[in-house]
N, C-alpha and C positions, 0 to 999 in steps of 0.2 A: 560388565556392559559397556564400559569406557573402550574396552579393546575393540567389542562387537563394532561399536559406532565408528571406531577408527578405521575397521576393514572395512565397513559398508561404503564409507566414505570414500574409500579410494577407488571404488568400483562405480564409477560416472556416467553419465551417457554417452561421453565422450569415448569410451571404450571401444576399439575396433574389434568387429567381431565377424565371422563367415557368412556370406549369402548363398543360398542355392540358387541355380539358375532353374525356372519352371516354365512349363509350356502355360499360355493363356488359359487353357482347359484347368490346369491344377490351380492357377491363381482364383479362380473363381470358388473353388472350394476351401480355400484358405480362410479361417475366421481373421476377425478384426484384430490388428496388431495389439489391442488392448486386451483380447480374450485369448493369447496364446497361453499354454500351458506346459510346464517344464515336462511332464511326462511325453510331449509331442517331439522333443529333441531328435534330431538326425544327426549321423556321422556325415560330415562333409568329406569329399574326398579331397586331397589337397589340389588336384589339377583343377577344381572348380571355385577355388579362392581368388579373389580379385585382391592383390596387393597393392594397388595404386595409392600413392601417399596422399594425392589431391583428393579424391572421392572416395570414402570409406562408409558402407553401409553400416549403419549405428544399431545396435540392438538395445532395446530395454533392460534393465534390471530387473528379473523377475524373482518374487518370492515363492518358496514352495507352497502346495497347498496347506500343508500342515506345517506351520513355520516352527523353525528351532531357534533358541536360543543360542545354540552353540554353532550353528552351520550359516555361512554366508554364502546366500543363492549365487550360482555362476551366471554371466551374462549369456543371454539366449541367443540361438540364431534364429533369425526372423527373415520374413520373405518381404522385399520390396524391389520395385522394377529397379533396372539398371539405369542410371542418368548418363546421357550422353553428352559430349562435349559441347555438342549444338545446345544442348537444354542449359548447360552451364553460361554459354554466351548469351543466349537469348536473358537468363536470369539478371547478366551484368548490366545488361542494356534497359531494362526497365525502369521507366521513370516513375518512382513510388510516389512522388508527390502528385502527379497527374493523377496515377491511379486511386490516390486518397480522393481527388476531387470527383472523379468518375464513380466512385462507391459511395459518395457522401450519402446519397439517398436510398443506398441499397439495404436490403434486410439483413439483420445478423445471419440468418440462415444461407444468404446470398454469400456473404463475405466469407463466412467458415467454408462454404464449398470451394469456392475460388482459393482459398489458403490451403486447403487438403490437396486440391487438385494440382495446384501450381509446385508444391514442396513433398508430397508423398510421404516417406518415410523420414525425411530431413526435417521434419516441424513436431513439435508436441504442445500440447495444451497445459498451462500453467495452472494447477489448481490449489486454492488455497483452503477447501474445505468450509467454504461460505457460499452464499448464492450464485457464485461463478461456477456452480455444478451446470447452470444454463448452458454453458458452453459443451459440456459433455453430451448434453441433451441434443444440442443444436449438430453436433459433429455424428451423433447415432442417426439424426434424421438424415444427413447427406449420403448414407449408405456407403460412404467411404471406409477405409481401414484409416484409424487415428491412435495417437500415442498422448498418455497423459502422464506427466510428473508432479511431485509436489515437495516440498521442502519442510522436513521434519525437524523442527528446530529443537525438539527435546522439552520445550517448553509450553506445548499446545494443552487446550483442555482437555479433560477426558473425553467429553462429548463430542469433541471434533475427531479424536482417534476413533471413535465408535462410528462416527459418519463416514469417515474413509473406508472402513469394514463394509458399510451399507452400500455405498456408491459402488464397490468392487462388485458385491454379489448383484446388485441389481442392474448393472450394465455388463456383467461377466466381462471383466477386464482385470488388469493388475496395475495399479498405479506406480509408476517408477519414483521410489521415494529418494531423496537426497539428504545426505546427513552432513551436520558440521565435522570438523575436524575435531577428534577427541582431545588431541593435545591443545590446540588452540582454546577450546572451550576449558579445558583443565586450568591453563595459564590465567584466563580472565577471572574464571571464578575463585581460584586461590589468591591473585593479587587484589582484586577488587570487591569480592563478594558475589551473593546471588542477587542483589537488588541493586547494582551500582547506577543504573540506567534511573533511577528515580533522583538521582544526586547530580550526574553529569551528562544526561541525555542518553537517548536511546541508540544513537549510531552506531557506537563501540559493539556494544552486543548484536545489534542485526548484523552488523557487519562480519562478525564471526558466525553467528548462527544461520542467516540467511543468503546475504551478498554474496560470500566465497563459495559457498555451496551451489547457488544459482549459476555463478561463473563456470565451474566446471560442469554444470549440466549443459549451459547454452553453447559451449566450446564442440560439443559434438552435434550441434544442429546447425539447420541454415536459416531457420525462421522459429519463431514461437508466437503463441497464442495467449494472451491476457484477458482477464476480466474488467479492465479499467471502464468506467464511466466517466464523461464530463462532469455530472452533476456529484459524483462521489467527493470530489474536494475541489472547491471552487478556487482555493488557493494555490493548487498545483496540476489540475488535470482539467480543467476549463477547456484548454485547446488541443487535446489530444486527437491526432487523426486516426481514420480506421485502420491506415496501414502505413508504417513509416521505416525506415532505416532506423534501427536501433541506434541511438547516439551514445550509450553507456557501455554496452556489452560487444564482445565478438564472438562469431560463430565457427564452424570449423573451416572455414578459408583463411581465417586469420584477419586481424585489421579491426579495431575499436572504430565504430562510427560508419563502417562500409560493408561489413561482411555478415551482419546479420539483420533479418527483417522481423519486424514486431507487427502482429496483427492485433487488432483492438474492435472485435466484431460487435462489442455492447457499446462502443464510444457514445453514440447518439440516443443511446436508449436510456429512458429514465427508470430510477429504481422501482416504481411502481409497477411499471410495464413488464419488467424481468419477474416481479413475482406474480403478476397475472399470468402469465407464461409458465412459470412453474407449477402454479395450482392446476390450470388449464390440461397441462400434460401429465400432473401427477408424479412430478418429480420428487425423490426424496430431499429432504433439507435436514441442515444442522439443527439440532433439538435447543442449542442456545438461543435461536432467532425466538421461540418461543417465550423466551425469558427476557427478553427486551433486547439482546443484542442484535446489531444490526451489520456493522464492519466486525468481523472476527479476526484476530491474529492470536499472538502468544497469550497465555491466561494472564500474567502479571500485566499487562500492558492493554489489556482489552475489559471493557465493562459495558453494561448497559447504558442504553440513553433514554432520556425523559421524553414524552411525548412532545413534538415540536422541535426537539434537538436536532442539529444536522447528524448524520450518521458518524461521521469522521470525528465527534465531539467523545465517542466513545474509545478511541485510541490515542493513547499517549496524552491524555488529559493535561497533564502537568506542564505540557510545552505549547508553543503558539502554532497557529495554523500553517506556518510558513515549513515547520518541521516534521510535518506530519506525512513523510514517506520515510520508508525504513530504507532505502536504497535500491531496491529492485526497479523501481520507474525515477531514479534521480534525474534522468534527463529532462522530466518534467518541470523540474526546479530550474527557473531561468535567472540570470544574474540581474540584480536589482540596479536600476538606473541610479545614477550618483544624482544626489539630491542638488537643486540648483537654488533655491529659496528657502528662507527660513519661514518658520510658522511663527504663531501668536508668543508661542512660550520659549521662543529662543531656540529650540531644538530644530536640527535640519528635517524637511517636511519629508516624510517616507515615501518611496516608491512601491506600487503593487508589487506583491510578490511574484507576478509574471512577468516583470520586467517592462510593464506598461508606464504610462505618463503617471505621474503622482496624482493621488485621490483627493477628494474634497474632504475637507475637515468635518467631523461630526460633532453630536452633542453642544448644538450651537444654539445658545438660549442665553438671555439675559439674566437667568438666574442659576448660570452655571459658570463658575470661575474658571477661568484659563490659567491654571497655575504654570509657573517658568520652572525651571531648574533650581534655582534659587529660592522661590516660592516654597516648592515641596520639601527642600532641605531644611528651610526654618519651620515650616509646619511640623517636621517630623521631630526637630530637635526641642520643641516647646515641651515643658513638664506641666505646664500650668496654663491651658489655653483659654482664650475668654468664652469661646463658644466650640462645641463640636463640629467635627467637618465629616463628610462624606465624599470620598474622591474615588474616580474610576481610572485606573490605569489602563490605557487602550492603543491600538494602532488604526487609523482610518481606514486601512486596506483591509481590515479582518472582519469576515462576514458575521461573527458571532457580536462582535461590538456593534456592528450596524444593525443586527436585529433587536438589540436592547436599547437603541438609541429613543426610541419612543416613549418608553417606560421610565428612562433615567431621568429626560427632559420632564416628564409627569411629574417623577418625583420631586424633581427641584421646585416644580411650581407648588406643590403640596407643601413642602417644607418651607417654603417662601415666608418670612416673619414670624418663624415658630423657634429661631434661634440656633437652627443647625445650618451650617453652610454646605452646600454643595459644589465639589469642583469636578476638574477632569485633567489628567498630566497625559501628555504622549510619551508612552515609554518605548517607544520603538527606536530604530535608527541609533544614533549615538548614545540615547539615554537608557537603552536596554541594559547594558551591564551594569549599569548604576541602580536601575529599579530591581534588577534579580538581586543584587547583593545587599542594598537597605530597605527595599518596599516589598520584598515576599513575593516580587514576581515570578511566576511559573508559566502561566500562559495568560493570553488576552480573552475576554477582559478580566482584569483582577479589580476587585471592590474592598475599598478600605474603610474602616470607620476609626476617625482620630477623638477618642472621648475627650470630653472637658478636662477632667483631672488625673489623666495618664499619660505617659509620653510614647508609650509602644500601642501603635495601631493594630485594629482587629480585623482579621481578613474574613471577609463574607465567603463561606466555603460550598453554600448551596449553589446548584446548577439552575435553581429558579430565579428568573431576572424579571418577572413580571413587578408591577408597580407595588401590589398588594405585599409582595413577599419581602421586595426592599425595605418598603415602609414597617413591615413588622420587626426588621432586624434592626433600624434606625431606632424603633420605639423601645426595644429591649434594652438597649445600651446607654440611650440618652439620659 
């Protein structure tokens, strides 16, 4: 299977293939690009092939109807209109910032139609196997031909693979799967093991299994369509426009940050509205959604979320909110603003992860002690404390920390006078590495209980952060 993966990986969307010149009458009869079947292949006369190095009509990688483990499918010949020099010049003149403003109040269907109309066969929908199936439904509703591709990392849930098959049959399409390089995967696993991301972060694994295959795919396109929404990840996606010049990847014309257009038709749509649309249109969905999964990625890095939790809490839960991008949309992560002032505990005041001005501190109460670096170090060293402590490690910009502020302050009020101290420590910025090494920090917020007669703090592992659950944790240990 490793050799198969390597072979398939070498066949990317960027592969140049032949194009047939057809009359407008014939084009009407051609099925959607996603619906092409290998049995419909044509022998193209050499005189009809356009060998222009600047413009190549890129055909999708199609699987045979009966898939074989021993046959790598060939790139298929597809039908697409020729792109003239004038079209290219018009594309280069477009002000996409202004276009994004013009489409700010447009419906997803209108945005999808505009994208497909403008880029034809040089654009494809990125499908992850989750609720972004809505993109395929919108594309179908436009009546225009469209392409769909997906990244098969080799670590997806079985339910996701079955969902891919269901989607292909429902829409009568072939998804263009991109695979990681088998040699790179082999090197990563042999040197660091199958689950290294739990120890040193998910970025390296995502780079090998997702980012590099995506990079190969996008080099054969002039634009791509994603299912990003502003409400998916407040720390990284709150400002995404409906269309933009991709800041991180390059398209077929070459040049990072200038040659590839990224469309986000669902940017301004809330998650509940996407689900209302899916139910109304009777669109098939991944069965994992009925098991509590909302945001779905690779199996080891995805888990169900509890009622009231944000959907991204089910992804890379051991990391903080700023890290919750796999690299496919790394352009969303802006540089932090250098801190100008010190906060109450002696650490630099953290900037919000989207690069905006510093945010106000949280957990402010006379019953919550604001610990400095020295204070938390001394508390951790004590082997025989006078009283037990409950301490939250937090970042003021973290939405999940903000969400539990009320319950934590209420907890402090309930514990006042009981002999249990309640504290907080800003573990972001300069203090983050220290907190990760010495205080078991994996993600924000991290809650620790320092027992009265024990040197090692006990970590609160539950995702339930209501006051009753926190109080039960304290009462069980003090």
